[in-house]
C-alpha positions, -999 to +999 in steps of 0.1 A: +418-303+101+414-265+101+389-246+121+375-235+088+362-270+080+347-273+115+328-240+111+316-251+077+301-283+092+285-264+120+271-238+096+257-266+074+240-280+105+224-248+115+213-242+078+197-277+077+178-268+109+167-236+095+156-252+063+136-279+082+118-252+103+110-232+072+096-263+055+074-269+086+063-232+087+055-233+049+032-264+054+014-247+083+009-215+063-003-232+032-039-234+045-037-196+054-026-187+018-056-206+005-079-187+029-063-153+019-067-161-018-104-171-012-109-138+008-094-118-021-116-137-047-147-131-027-139-094-022-134-090-059-167-107-066-186-086-041-171-055-056-181-065-091-217-073-080-220-040-062-204-019-090-175-010-067-139-004-075-121-037-073-101-042-040-066-026-043-076-002-070-084+034-065-090+064-087-078+100-085-114+108-075-110+085-045-078+103-035-094+137-040-125+128-019-101+116+010-081+148+008-112+170+009-122+154+041-086+151+055-065+180+040-028+178+046-027+140+047+003+120+034+003+091+010+007+066+039-025+080+056-045+080+024-034+045+015-042+031+050-078+047+049-084+035+013-070+000+018-043+002-009-005+006-011+011+039-006+028+035-039-006+034-057-016+066-039+017+083-046+014+075-083-020+093-084-007+123-064+024+127-086+006+122-119-019+150-110+003+172-090+002+200-116-035+196-123-054+183-094-033+180-063-008+203-046+020+193-022+028+216+007+052+212+036+024+197+057+010+173+032-012+170+001-043+191-008-068+191-036-060+220-060-088+245-061-104+252-094-093+284-111-115+313-101-124+299-067-106+326-050-084+303-029-049+292-035-038+261-017-002+268-028-003+299-005-021+280+023-055+294+015-079+265+019 
């Protein structure tokens, strides 16, 4: 018998142990997944009743309001503060980068309205 066959059997034994442990963990986590799903449903219901934006959804206005209070922030900081993914924040920033937001070396800023006398692209905020 070659050593390759012995390694194959040993690997199958390890894989079987891993599979058994994963099965056990999945069973233990099942109740947590139910709790997380219930929490998400309750948050969504609460937001609907209060007229708030559903959990996980933000608008460009939300991003702009955060940047007005925290100029120079990055997508990760904004996402963490607003409780959403950084991908969602980045999508808003990039869609409005020529109209509403401006990216500088140190982070993102709300673009000033024309005629305000300030130019965030030059560092005047």
